[in-house]
C-alpha positions as CSV (number, residue, x, y, z in Angstrom):
1,M,14.3,92.4,15.5
2,S,16.8,90.6,18.1
3,A,16.4,88.5,21.6
4,V,16.6,90.6,24.7
5,F,15.6,87.8,26.3
6,R,15.9,84.1,25.8
7,T,15.1,80.8,28.3
8,H,15.1,77.2,27.5
9,D,13.2,74.8,29.3
10,L,13.1,77.4,32.7
11,T,11.8,75.8,35.9
12,K,11.4,77.5,39.7
13,V,10.1,74.9,42.3
14,Y,9.6,76.3,45.5
15,D,10.1,73.6,48.3
16,T,8.5,74.4,51.3
17,G,8.8,71.5,53.3
18,E,5.7,69.9,53.0
19,L,5.3,70.0,49.1
20,Q,6.3,71.6,46.1
21,V,4.9,74.2,44.1
22,R,6.4,74.8,40.7
23,A,6.2,77.8,39.7
24,L,7.0,77.8,36.1
25,D,7.6,75.0,34.0
26,G,9.3,74.4,31.3
27,V,8.9,77.5,30.3
28,N,10.5,78.3,26.8
29,L,10.0,82.2,25.5
30,A,12.0,84.7,23.2
31,L,10.9,88.9,24.8
32,Y,12.5,91.1,21.5
33,S,14.3,94.0,21.6
34,G,12.0,97.2,21.4
35,E,9.1,95.3,22.2
36,L,6.1,95.7,24.2
37,A,5.6,92.5,25.7
38,V,2.4,92.0,27.8
39,L,2.6,88.8,30.1
40,L,-1.4,88.2,30.6
41,G,-2.7,85.6,33.5
42,P,-4.1,85.0,37.0
43,S,-2.6,85.1,40.2
44,G,-0.3,82.1,40.6
45,S,0.3,81.8,37.2
46,G,4.2,82.4,36.5
47,K,4.3,85.9,35.8
48,S,6.5,87.1,38.7
49,T,8.4,84.3,38.8
50,L,9.5,85.1,35.9
51,L,10.3,88.3,35.7
52,N,12.2,88.1,38.7
53,I,14.5,85.9,37.3
54,L,15.3,87.7,33.8
55,G,15.9,90.8,36.2
56,G,18.4,89.1,38.1
57,L,15.9,89.3,41.5
58,D,15.3,84.8,41.9
59,H,17.1,82.2,40.2
60,A,16.1,79.3,38.0
61,T,15.5,75.8,39.3
62,S,16.2,74.7,36.1
63,G,17.1,76.0,32.9
64,Q,18.7,78.7,31.1
65,V,18.4,82.2,30.7
66,W,20.0,84.4,28.4
67,F,20.0,88.8,28.4
68,R,21.5,88.9,24.3
69,D,24.6,86.5,24.7
70,L,25.2,86.7,28.3
71,E,23.4,83.2,30.5
72,I,22.4,84.8,33.7
73,S,21.7,82.2,34.5
74,A,25.2,80.9,35.0
75,L,26.1,84.4,36.7
76,G,26.7,84.4,40.6
77,D,25.2,87.1,43.4
78,R,28.9,89.8,42.6
79,D,27.3,89.5,38.2
80,L,24.3,89.8,39.1
81,T,24.0,92.5,40.6
82,R,26.3,94.1,38.3
83,Y,23.8,92.7,35.9
84,R,20.8,94.6,37.4
85,R,22.0,97.5,38.2
86,D,23.3,98.2,34.3
87,H,20.8,96.7,31.9
88,V,17.8,96.5,33.8
89,G,14.4,99.2,35.1
90,F,12.2,97.7,37.7
91,V,8.6,99.4,38.3
92,F,6.6,97.2,41.0
93,Q,2.8,97.8,42.1
94,F,4.4,99.6,45.1
95,Y,6.5,102.9,44.9
96,N,8.8,102.2,47.1
97,L,9.5,105.8,47.2
98,V,11.4,107.6,50.8
99,A,9.1,109.4,52.0
100,S,11.5,112.2,53.5
101,L,13.1,112.6,49.8
102,S,11.7,114.3,47.1
103,A,10.9,113.4,43.9
104,R,14.8,114.7,42.7
105,E,16.4,113.2,45.4
106,N,14.5,109.4,44.9
107,V,15.4,109.6,40.7
108,Q,19.3,110.5,42.3
109,L,19.2,107.5,44.4
110,V,19.6,105.8,41.0
111,T,21.8,108.5,39.1
112,D,24.4,108.3,41.0
113,V,25.1,104.7,41.3
114,A,24.4,103.8,37.3
115,R,27.4,103.9,34.9
116,D,25.4,106.4,32.3
117,P,22.6,108.1,33.8
118,M,20.8,111.0,32.6
119,P,19.9,114.1,34.8
120,A,16.8,113.3,37.6
121,A,15.2,116.4,35.8
122,E,15.6,115.3,32.7
123,A,14.3,111.6,33.6
124,L,11.3,113.6,35.3
125,A,10.5,115.3,32.4
126,Q,10.0,112.1,30.2
127,V,7.1,111.4,32.6
128,G,5.8,114.5,32.7
129,L,6.6,115.6,36.6
130,E,9.0,119.1,35.7
131,D,6.6,120.9,37.6
132,R,6.7,118.4,40.4
133,M,10.6,117.3,41.4
134,D,11.0,119.0,44.6
135,H,7.6,117.8,45.6
136,F,7.2,114.9,48.2
137,P,5.6,111.7,47.6
138,A,3.0,112.4,50.1
139,E,2.1,115.5,48.5
140,M,1.3,113.5,45.0
141,S,-1.1,111.6,43.9
142,G,-0.9,107.4,43.1
143,G,0.3,108.3,39.5
144,E,2.3,110.8,40.0
145,Q,4.1,108.2,42.9
146,Q,3.6,106.1,39.8
147,R,5.4,108.0,37.6
148,V,8.7,109.2,40.0
149,A,9.1,105.5,39.9
150,I,9.4,105.0,36.4
151,A,11.4,108.1,35.7
152,R,13.7,106.1,38.3
153,A,13.8,103.6,36.6
154,I,14.7,104.6,33.0
155,A,17.1,107.5,34.4
156,K,19.8,105.0,34.4
157,R,18.7,104.6,30.6
158,P,18.1,100.8,31.0
159,E,17.5,98.3,28.2
160,V,14.9,96.4,29.6
161,L,12.4,98.2,32.0
162,L,10.6,95.4,34.0
163,C,7.2,95.4,35.3
164,D,4.9,94.0,37.6
165,E,1.7,95.1,37.7
166,P,2.0,98.5,37.4
167,T,-1.4,99.9,36.9
168,G,-2.2,97.4,40.2
169,A,-2.8,100.3,42.7
170,L,-4.4,102.7,40.7
171,D,-7.6,103.6,39.5
172,S,-8.4,103.0,35.7
173,K,-7.8,106.5,34.9
174,T,-4.7,106.9,36.8
175,G,-3.7,103.4,35.5
176,V,-4.1,105.0,31.8
177,Q,-1.8,107.7,32.1
178,V,0.8,105.4,33.7
179,L,0.2,103.3,30.7
180,E,0.3,106.4,28.2
181,V,3.5,106.8,30.4
182,L,5.5,103.5,29.5
183,R,4.5,102.6,25.8
184,D,6.2,106.5,25.3
185,V,9.3,105.5,26.9
186,N,8.9,102.0,24.7
187,D,8.4,104.2,21.5
188,R,10.9,107.8,22.6
189,L,13.7,105.6,24.1
190,G,13.1,102.0,22.5
191,T,13.2,100.8,25.9
192,S,12.0,97.0,25.0
193,T,9.4,96.8,28.0
194,A,7.2,93.7,29.6
195,V,4.3,94.6,31.6
196,I,2.7,91.9,34.0
197,T,-1.1,92.4,34.4
198,H,-4.1,90.2,35.5
199,N,-5.8,92.5,33.3
200,A,-6.9,91.8,29.8
201,A,-7.6,95.1,28.6
202,I,-4.3,95.6,28.7
203,R,-3.1,92.7,26.6
204,R,-4.9,95.4,23.0
205,M,-2.0,98.0,23.6
206,A,1.2,95.5,23.5
207,H,3.2,94.2,20.1
208,R,2.7,90.7,21.6
209,V,0.9,88.9,24.0
210,V,1.8,85.9,26.5
211,Y,-0.9,84.2,28.4
212,F,0.6,82.3,31.5
213,R,-1.2,79.2,32.9
214,D,0.2,77.4,35.9
215,G,3.3,77.3,35.2
216,R,3.5,77.6,31.6
217,I,3.3,79.7,28.9
218,E,-0.1,78.8,27.5
219,R,-0.2,80.7,24.1
220,V,1.8,83.4,22.5
221,E,-0.4,86.6,20.3
222,E,0.9,89.5,18.1
223,N,-1.5,92.6,18.2
224,A,-2.0,93.5,14.3
225,T,-2.8,96.7,15.6
226,R,-2.5,98.5,18.8
227,I,-4.5,100.5,20.9
228,A,-3.6,103.9,22.8
229,P,-4.1,103.4,26.2
230,S,-6.8,105.6,26.0
231,E,-9.0,103.8,24.7
232,I,-8.4,101.1,27.2
233,S,-11.1,101.1,29.7
234,W,-11.9,98.4,32.8
């Protein structure tokens, strides 16, 4: 498999004035095309910082990061915006839906600006919401709202899907439903997917698991056998 992301000695330091916090400390990592990777570790271990840099939401203090052959660590803000728009889909713990818009209209916020989007109705059908697309967020469960957020992310046909604690606000049954959607998107659309979690049970559905601690990668493991999300409990 070819690498969709590569990092070299990636470091991120936050200067709070009185002290410096080293959120990433020389991270070297490759994430591969078409894989589903789980980034696992306690809060504050550097997972979200790495995802934000890979997604072009933040700048590294030092080191390099490539998206395929594009060195995104060398891009300015305007080019980073274009990179995010054209290549990356995001899913966060909180759904960030517009309450006054229907599910279809929330997805259309992305399709209206993407260069090669799928129709909003198709994206919602991909996540099993073809019968709910004209409902508003207040009329939907947390799991349904998160699936709308996933539909919004995949509607622009991103090459990579970056998910930060996508089940963090959900109970286990609803969380499993969201994980099933993420795995299905990875399997059927071939979207390279990275999922941040502190929930160790989720690691068993991944192709690879990257363990973080104190801003560094502790180890990387491959799953010889992956389990279905329906087999996960926490």
